[in-house]
C-alpha positions as CSV (number, residue, x, y, z in Angstrom):
1,X,93.1,129.7,90.0
2,X,93.1,130.2,93.6
3,X,94.5,127.4,96.2
4,X,93.8,127.6,99.6
5,X,96.0,125.8,101.9
6,X,95.1,124.4,105.3
7,X,96.2,124.0,108.7
8,X,96.8,120.2,107.7
9,X,99.2,121.3,104.9
10,X,101.1,123.2,107.4
11,X,101.1,121.0,110.4
12,X,104.2,118.7,109.3
13,X,106.7,121.7,109.0
14,X,105.5,123.6,112.2
15,X,108.0,123.8,115.3
16,X,105.2,122.7,117.8
17,X,102.6,120.2,115.9
18,X,100.3,120.2,119.3
19,X,99.9,124.0,119.3
20,X,96.6,125.9,118.0
21,X,97.3,126.6,114.3
22,X,96.0,129.3,111.9
23,X,92.9,127.8,110.0
24,X,93.9,128.9,106.6
25,X,97.5,129.8,106.8
26,X,98.0,131.0,103.1
27,X,96.4,131.2,99.4
28,X,98.2,131.0,96.2
29,X,96.8,132.8,93.2
30,X,98.1,131.4,90.1
31,X,98.1,133.1,86.4
32,X,100.0,131.6,83.6
33,X,103.0,133.6,84.3
34,X,103.3,134.4,88.1
35,X,102.1,133.2,91.5
36,X,100.8,135.6,94.2
37,X,101.2,134.4,97.9
38,X,98.9,135.7,100.5
39,X,99.9,134.8,103.8
40,X,97.5,135.4,106.9
41,X,98.7,137.1,109.9
42,X,98.7,135.3,113.2
43,X,100.8,132.6,115.1
44,X,100.8,128.7,115.2
45,X,101.6,128.5,119.0
46,X,104.7,131.1,119.5
47,X,105.7,130.5,115.6
48,X,104.8,133.2,113.2
49,X,102.3,131.8,110.4
50,X,104.3,130.8,107.1
51,X,104.0,129.0,104.0
52,X,105.2,125.1,103.7
53,X,108.3,126.1,101.9
54,X,110.0,124.1,98.9
55,X,113.4,123.7,97.2
56,X,113.2,124.9,93.7
57,X,115.2,123.0,91.0
58,X,114.2,125.4,88.2
59,X,117.5,126.5,86.5
60,X,117.0,130.2,86.9
61,X,116.7,132.5,89.8
62,X,113.0,133.3,91.1
63,X,112.2,137.0,92.1
64,X,109.9,137.8,94.9
65,X,108.5,141.1,95.4
66,X,106.2,142.2,98.5
67,X,103.3,143.7,97.4
68,X,101.7,144.5,100.7
69,X,102.4,143.7,104.5
70,X,105.4,142.9,106.3
71,X,107.4,139.6,106.9
72,X,110.5,137.6,106.1
73,X,111.6,135.6,103.2
74,X,113.7,132.6,104.5
75,X,116.4,131.0,102.2
76,X,118.3,127.7,102.7
77,X,120.7,125.7,100.8
78,X,121.3,122.1,101.8
79,X,124.5,120.0,101.4
80,X,124.3,116.5,99.7
81,X,123.2,114.9,102.9
82,X,120.1,117.5,103.4
83,X,122.0,119.3,106.2
84,X,121.5,123.1,105.9
85,X,124.7,124.6,104.5
86,X,123.6,128.5,104.3
87,X,120.7,130.1,105.7
88,X,119.6,133.7,104.8
89,X,116.8,136.1,105.8
90,X,115.1,138.8,104.0
91,X,113.0,141.3,105.9
92,X,110.2,142.2,103.5
93,X,108.1,145.3,103.5
94,X,105.9,146.8,100.4
95,X,107.9,146.9,97.5
96,X,111.0,145.2,98.4
97,X,112.2,142.6,96.1
98,X,114.5,139.4,96.7
99,X,116.1,136.7,94.5
100,X,116.2,133.2,95.5
101,X,119.0,131.4,93.6
102,X,118.1,128.0,91.8
103,X,118.8,124.9,94.2
104,X,117.5,126.9,97.2
105,X,114.7,126.4,99.6
106,X,112.4,129.5,100.2
107,X,109.6,130.1,102.9
108,X,107.5,133.0,103.7
109,X,106.9,134.1,107.1
110,X,104.3,136.6,108.2
111,X,105.5,138.9,111.1
112,X,103.1,141.5,110.6
113,X,99.4,142.1,111.7
114,X,97.9,142.1,108.3
115,X,98.2,139.9,105.2
116,X,101.6,139.3,103.6
117,X,101.2,139.4,99.8
118,X,104.3,138.4,97.8
119,X,104.6,138.1,93.8
120,X,106.8,135.4,92.6
121,X,107.9,136.2,88.8
122,X,107.0,133.0,87.1
123,X,104.6,129.9,87.5
124,X,106.5,126.9,88.3
125,X,105.8,123.4,87.0
126,X,105.3,121.2,89.9
127,X,108.1,119.1,88.6
128,X,110.8,122.0,89.9
129,X,109.1,122.0,93.5
130,X,110.4,119.4,96.1
131,X,108.7,119.9,99.5
132,X,109.9,116.4,100.4
133,X,113.3,117.6,102.2
134,X,111.5,120.3,104.3
135,X,108.6,118.0,105.4
136,X,111.1,115.1,106.5
137,X,113.0,117.6,108.5
138,X,109.9,119.1,109.8
139,X,110.5,122.4,108.4
140,X,113.9,124.6,107.6
141,X,116.8,124.8,109.8
142,X,115.3,127.7,111.9
143,X,111.8,128.5,112.9
144,X,110.6,132.3,113.2
145,X,109.0,132.8,116.6
146,X,108.1,135.5,119.0
147,X,109.7,135.8,122.5
148,X,109.2,138.7,124.9
149,X,107.7,140.5,121.9
150,X,110.6,140.0,119.7
151,X,111.1,138.1,116.5
152,X,113.5,135.3,117.1
153,X,115.3,132.4,115.4
154,X,114.6,129.1,116.9
155,X,116.9,125.9,115.8
156,X,114.8,123.1,114.1
157,X,116.2,120.0,116.3
158,X,115.9,117.5,113.2
159,X,119.0,119.2,111.8
160,X,122.6,118.6,112.9
161,X,123.8,121.7,111.5
162,X,122.7,125.3,112.0
163,X,124.6,127.8,110.0
164,X,124.8,131.3,111.1
165,X,121.7,133.3,110.1
166,X,122.7,135.8,107.3
167,X,120.7,138.8,107.1
168,X,120.3,140.3,103.7
C-alpha cells in the first residue's frame, strides 16, 4: 500500500508554519513486513523537507537503511515531562544503516537534491507509534535548516531543554 503525506500533515511540525511548503513531502510504501519512506527534496521555508516523526513504543530496536539519496535521521529521547533528554543525528547516504532504540522518536530529513529513500525493517502497528508529543511540541527539539549554504540545527522554542546534538 502507498500512503501519500501532504503539506497539511507536515504543517504542525514545521519551524515556520507560514512559509511555503513542499506539496507532497513524503510517501510510505508498506508491505506486510517493512516500510519504505520516500522523502522528496526541497525546503519548507529554510527548513529541509522531512517526515512528521513519531515516538515508537515497540519493544525492540528498529533498523533503518538508506537505499538512495542523502539526508539525516534524527533521534530524540524525552524525559517524563516530554522535554528532550537526548538528541542524536545520523548522516544518511546510500547503504548506511541506523538503529533507533525502543522509546525514542525518529524523523527523516532530506538534505539532498533527489529523493531520500529509507527502508525500515518492520511494519509497525499504529498502536506502537505516537505522534502526539511531537505535534504538541511542534516538532523535535531541533529543526534542520539551511543558513548560508550550510546545514544547521535550529532550536525549537517550545522545548525548555535543548540537549547537545550528538553525531553518530
